[in-house]
C-alpha positions in Angstrom: 14.9 37.4 -12.3 14.7 40.2 -11.1 15.4 39.8 -6.9 16.9 37.2 -6.8 16.7 37.6 -2.4 12.5 37.5 -2.8 12.7 34.5 -4.9 14.6 32.9 -2.0 13.0 33.8 0.8 9.9 32.2 -0.3 11.6 28.5 -0.5 11.7 25.8 2.2 15.6 25.5 3.9 16.0 22.8 1.9 15.3 24.2 -1.5 17.6 26.8 -0.4 20.7 25.5 -0.1 19.9 23.2 -3.5 20.3 26.2 -4.8 23.2 27.1 -3.9 24.9 24.2 -5.1 22.7 23.6 -7.6 25.7 22.4 -10.2 25.7 19.8 -8.2 22.0 18.7 -10.5 23.4 20.9 -13.4 22.5 19.4 -17.0 22.3 16.5 -14.6 19.0 12.8 -14.9 17.8 13.4 -11.1 15.7 11.7 -9.4 14.3 13.7 -6.6 12.8 11.9 -4.2 11.8 12.1 -0.1 10.4 14.9 1.7 9.7 16.4 -1.3 9.9 20.2 -0.7 7.4 22.8 -1.8 8.8 24.3 -4.4 10.9 22.6 -7.5 11.9 24.9 -9.4 15.1 24.2 -9.5 14.7 21.6 -11.9 15.8 23.4 -14.8 18.9 23.1 -13.9 18.5 20.0 -15.0 19.0 18.2 -18.6 15.7 15.9 -17.5 14.1 14.4 -13.8 11.5 12.4 -12.2 10.4 12.7 -9.3 9.0 9.9 -7.0 6.6 10.9 -4.4 6.0 8.6 -1.6 3.0 10.9 -0.3 -0.2 10.9 -2.3 -0.8 14.7 -0.8 2.9 15.6 -2.8 2.6 13.6 -5.8 -1.8 15.5 -6.4 -0.5 18.7 -6.0 2.5 18.6 -8.2 1.4 16.2 -10.7 -0.7 19.8 -12.2 2.8 21.0 -12.8 4.9 18.2 -13.6 4.1 14.8 -15.9 7.0 12.9 -14.7 6.5 12.3 -11.2 5.8 9.1 -9.6 3.2 7.7 -7.0 3.0 3.5 -5.3 6.2 1.5 -4.2 4.9 -1.2 -6.3 3.8 0.1 -9.9 7.3 1.1 -11.6 9.9 -1.2 -12.7 13.0 -1.4 -12.0 14.8 0.2 -15.8 12.4 3.1 -15.1 15.4 4.9 -12.7 18.7 3.5 -15.2 18.3 6.1 -17.3 19.0 8.9 -14.5 22.1 8.8 -13.0 21.7 11.4 -9.5 19.6 11.6 -6.9 18.6 14.2 -4.3 16.8 12.3 -1.8 14.8 15.0 1.1 15.2 13.2 4.4 12.2 13.1 6.8 12.9 13.3 10.6 11.9 9.2 11.1 14.8 7.3 10.0 14.1 4.0 10.0 12.1 5.3 8.0 15.2 7.2 5.7 16.8 4.0 5.7 13.8 1.7 4.1 13.1 4.5 1.7 17.1 5.1 0.6 17.7 1.4 1.2 14.5 1.3 -1.7 15.3 3.7 -4.3 19.4 2.3 -4.6 17.8 -1.1 -5.4 16.7 1.0 -8.5 19.4 2.7 -9.1 22.5 1.6 -11.6 26.0 1.8 -10.8 27.8 5.2 -10.6 25.2 7.1 -9.8 25.3 10.0 -7.4 23.0 10.9 -4.0 22.9 13.2 -2.9 20.9 13.3 0.6 19.2 17.1 2.0 17.6 17.4 5.2 17.4 19.8 8.8 20.3 18.9 11.1 17.0 18.3 13.3 15.5 15.6 11.3 18.7 13.0 12.3 20.1 13.3 8.8 23.6 13.0 10.5 22.9 9.5 11.5 23.5 8.9 7.2 26.6 8.0 7.8 26.3 5.0 10.2 22.8 3.7 8.4 24.2 3.2 5.1 27.8 2.9 5.5 26.9 -0.8 4.5 26.1 0.3 1.3 27.6 4.1 0.9 30.3 5.8 2.4 28.4 9.3 2.5 30.9 12.2 3.2 28.8 16.1 4.0 29.4 18.8 1.8 27.3 22.2 2.8 25.5 23.2 5.9 23.6 26.0 6.0 21.1 27.5 7.8 20.8 24.4 9.6 20.7 22.1 6.5 22.6 19.7 5.7 24.3 17.9 1.8 25.5 14.6 2.3 26.6 13.0 -1.5 27.9 9.7 -2.1 28.7 7.4 -5.1 26.5 3.8 -5.7 29.6 1.8 -6.0 27.3 -1.7 -6.8 23.4 -2.7 -7.6 21.8 -3.8 -4.7 18.1 -5.3 -3.6 16.5 -5.0 -1.2 15.0 -7.1 2.0 11.6 -6.4 2.8 11.1 -8.6 5.1 14.4 -6.6 6.8 12.2 -3.5 7.5 8.8 -5.5 7.9 7.4 -5.4 11.7 5.2 -8.2 12.3 3.1 -8.7 16.3 -0.1 -10.8 16.6 -3.0 -8.7 18.2 -6.3 -11.3 19.3 -5.0 -14.0 16.7 -4.9 -11.4 13.9 -1.3 -10.5 11.7 -0.5 -6.9 11.8 2.6 -5.9 9.8 4.5 -2.5 9.4 6.9 -0.8 7.5 9.2 2.1 8.8 7.2 5.3 8.7 4.0 3.9 9.2 2.2 4.8 12.1 2.0 1.6 15.3 5.7 0.4 13.9 6.6 0.0 16.9 3.3 -1.0 17.7 -0.4 -0.4 18.7 -0.1 3.2 19.8 -2.5 4.0 23.2 -4.6 6.1 20.6 -5.4 3.2 18.8 -6.0 0.8 21.3 -8.6 3.2 23.0 -10.6 3.3 19.9 -10.7 -0.3 19.7 -11.4 -0.9 23.1 -15.1 0.4 22.5 -15.5 -1.6 19.3 -18.1 -3.7 19.2 -21.2 -6.5 17.1 -23.4 -3.7 16.9 -21.3 -1.1 14.6 -21.9 -2.2 11.2 -23.0 -0.3 8.0 -20.4 1.1 5.5 -17.2 1.9 7.3 -15.0 4.6 6.7 -10.8 3.9 7.8 -9.1 7.5 7.5 -5.8 7.9 7.7 -5.6 3.9 8.6 -2.0 3.7 8.5 -1.2 -0.1 9.6 -4.5 -0.6 9.0 -5.4 -2.1 12.2 -8.2 -0.7 13.5 -10.0 -2.2 10.5 -8.0 -4.9 11.3 -9.6 -5.1 14.9 -13.2 -3.6 14.0 -13.2 -7.3 11.0 -12.9 -9.3 15.0 -15.5 -7.4 16.9 -17.9 -7.2 14.3 -18.9 -9.0 10.5 -21.3 -7.3 9.6 -19.7 -4.7 7.3 -17.8 -3.4 4.7 -14.6 -1.7 4.8 -12.9 1.0 3.4 -9.3 2.3 4.3 -7.5 5.5 2.8 -4.0 7.1 3.4 -1.5 9.5 2.3 1.5 6.5 2.5 2.1 4.0 -0.2 3.9 1.4 2.4 0.5 2.3 4.9 -1.7 1.0 1.9 0.6 -1.8 1.2 0.7 -2.9 4.7 -3.1 -2.4 4.6 -3.7 -4.5 1.8 -1.7 -7.2 3.2 -3.7 -7.4 6.4 -6.7 -7.5 4.6 -4.7 -10.7 2.3 -3.4 -11.9 4.5 -6.2 -12.4 7.3 -9.0 -13.3 5.6 -10.4 -9.6 5.3 -12.8 -8.4 2.6 -12.5 -4.6 2.4 -11.1 -1.4 -0.3 -7.8 0.3 0.1 -6.9 3.5 -1.6 -5.0 6.4 -1.8 -6.7 9.5 -0.6 -5.4 12.9 0.6 -8.4 12.9 3.5 -11.3 13.0 1.6 -10.2 13.7 -1.9 -10.5 10.3 -4.1 -14.0 9.7 -1.4 -17.0 9.6 -3.5 -19.9 7.6 -1.4 -21.1 8.1 2.3 -20.8 6.3 5.1 -22.5 4.6 8.2 -19.1 5.3 10.2 -15.8 6.9 9.3 -13.4 6.0 12.2 -10.4 7.5 12.9 -6.4 7.9 14.2 -4.9 10.9 12.5 -1.7 12.1 12.6 -0.4 14.9 15.1 2.0 16.1 12.5 3.4 16.7 8.8 6.9 15.6 9.0 8.9 17.4 11.6 5.9 20.0 12.7 3.8 19.7 14.9 -0.7 20.4 13.1 -4.2 20.7 14.0 -5.0 21.1 10.3 -5.4 17.5 9.6 -7.8 16.6 12.0 -9.8 20.1 11.9 -10.4 19.2 7.9 -11.4 15.4 9.5 -14.4 17.2 11.7 -14.8 19.8 8.8 -15.6 18.0 6.1 -17.5 14.5 7.8 -20.3 15.8 7.7 -20.4 15.1 4.0 -19.1 12.1 3.8 -21.7 10.6 6.7 -25.0 9.2 6.0 -27.8 10.0 7.7 -27.8 8.8 11.6 -23.7 8.4 10.7 -20.6 8.4 13.2 -17.3 10.2 13.5 -15.1 7.8 15.8 -11.9 10.2 16.7 -8.5 9.7 18.5 -7.8 14.0 19.7 -4.3 14.7 22.0 -5.4 15.9 25.2 -2.8 18.9 24.2 -5.5 20.8 22.2 -9.1 21.5 22.4 -11.5 20.8 20.0 -14.2 22.0 21.0 -15.1 24.6 19.0 -15.1 22.8 15.4 -17.7 20.1 16.9 -20.4 22.9 18.3 -20.0 24.6 15.1 -20.1 21.5 12.7 -21.7 19.3 14.8 -25.2 19.0 16.8 -24.5 16.6 19.1 -20.8 15.2 20.3 -19.4 13.9 23.3 -16.0 12.2 25.1 -16.6 8.7 25.5 -13.3 7.9 27.2 -10.1 10.1 28.1 -6.9 9.4 29.4 -4.6 12.2 30.4 -2.7 12.1 26.8 -5.6 11.0 24.9 -9.6 12.0 24.2 -11.7 9.6 22.3 -14.3 11.7 21.0 -17.4 10.1 19.7 -19.8 12.7 17.3 -23.2 12.1 15.3 -24.9 14.0 12.8 
């Protein structure tokens, strides 16, 4: 490479610290997972590798480059990972999510597998020693540019008990399940409750629950109206798992599938409902909400409606005016706005 500095400066900090320690993956058979960074050029150092992405948007980008990439926790068996002797896991901002994902991955590995954890200091990665001490002893092996690498060796094969991580609560007689990392894990958030408070029996037709998370909006809407056909989409495999479980457990009919916003949506709807995320891992972003609003017209029928919750700290007035003739703020609190849009 002509200019190593020019190459490195475009890599994420996590990628840079791994590249600086490339010997840990050199000539190994490596599983990459977690919040996989922007570039994976260092895979050239591996004897062989496989990528397991928990997020469909990342999977969608990387599958165009790599053949050996997996998505969705239920699609592969334990032996899929047995031919690999090294796991590189990129730590997310949610420590409980990290504990769940890592425990799941460890349950798929064979004994004596090397495990490397990489993440930013402010993500809470230093908690790994306490969180995982019952499974692996982790030692810090490098720290640079506010990124850390921990190393440990899996000394025994382990099992994962989903019930340990699964939270269950009841809303209006309906059972709600949630896994770590899925929005609303600690309970129904105020934004969802605000949106749910506007539901009534007059909502009917085809409903798209965009960024569905646990599926609470669709489950709640089915409580008010029976004349609906539900479609729930999300990028996160755990969110899709929760949504499917909710529909089955509460005897609700609906379709659940992965989609990066509208990427896999092929039909039009009477309503799009959404309480979208404000974060992409550690970064605040308005990009998701902007894209939902901007592209929603294409997926709404004539007289279709978009109902969306936004944070009051951001103003979306100009984008609503740009793409829609009519919109109004139905409800507003100190931190949250509920906005209704008409075609």
